[in-house]
C-alpha positions in Angstrom: 93.3 89.6 94.6 95.8 89.6 97.3 94.7 86.1 98.5 95.8 84.9 95.1 99.6 84.7 95.3 100.0 84.1 91.6 98.8 87.9 91.2 102.1 89.0 92.2 101.0 92.1 93.9 103.5 93.3 96.0 102.6 94.1 99.7 103.0 93.3 103.1 100.6 92.6 105.9 101.3 94.2 109.3 98.7 93.6 112.2 96.1 92.5 109.6 96.4 95.7 107.5 97.9 95.4 103.8 100.6 97.9 103.2 101.9 98.9 99.6 105.1 100.5 98.5 104.3 103.0 95.8 107.6 102.1 94.1 106.8 98.4 94.2 103.4 98.9 92.8 104.5 101.2 90.0 107.1 98.6 89.1 104.5 95.8 89.2 102.1 97.6 87.0 104.9 98.3 84.4 105.8 94.6 84.4 102.1 93.8 84.0 101.6 96.3 81.2 104.5 94.6 79.3 103.2 91.1 79.7 99.6 92.2 78.5 101.0 93.9 75.5 103.1 90.9 74.6 100.3 88.6 74.9 98.1 90.8 72.4 100.7 90.6 69.8 
């Protein structure tokens, strides 16, 4: 999923290792939830 830049998953790559900020992931998940709910309606 990280190779797909359209996914928008927030990360940084440091020395070949992916790093994720918990706050950034939480915000991203919340935004994805609202997108999914709106597409169902």
